[in-house]
C-alpha positions, 0 to 999 in steps of 0.5 A, a space after each residue: 851205799 844206798 839204804 836197799 841193801 837194809 830196807 828190809 831189815 827196817 820195815 821187817 822190823 817196824 812192822 814187828 812192832 806196828 811202826 811206820 818209816 820214813 823215807 823222805 825228809 825235804 827231799 832228802 832220801 832218809 829211814 826214821 820213825 818217831 813215836 809217842 807215848 800215850 803222854 804225847 812224849 815225842 821220841 825218833 828213831 833213824 838210820 843213816 845210809 850204810 857204809 862199808 857193811 856199818 850203819 848207824 842208828 840213832 835214839 832221841 827225845 827230841 830234846 836231853 836223851 840220846 843215844 848212838 850205835 854203830 854196827 855191823 850191817 848184821 846187828 842190824 835188827 838188834 841193833 833196832 830193838 834195843 834202840 826202841 826198848 831206850 826208847 820204851 824205858 825214856 817214856 817211863 820218865 
């Protein structure tokens, strides 16, 4: 499956939070969001391509904090919210 099925969900969610979605990395199709705190801490949320109506979402701080979710596509928006909330919580550490 391609990102075509989930792009509207991803881009609507990103727009809601004023985030930029990167769609290409080293000539590969990706969906990745970088978030930088006021302190300069970097975080990333990325979404794998869907498979069998499921999708993986990842969040990390480029160091030791990391979370992963495997959810049905119809739960993608709420999972992106949860990943974003995790990043916001990590910014407080």
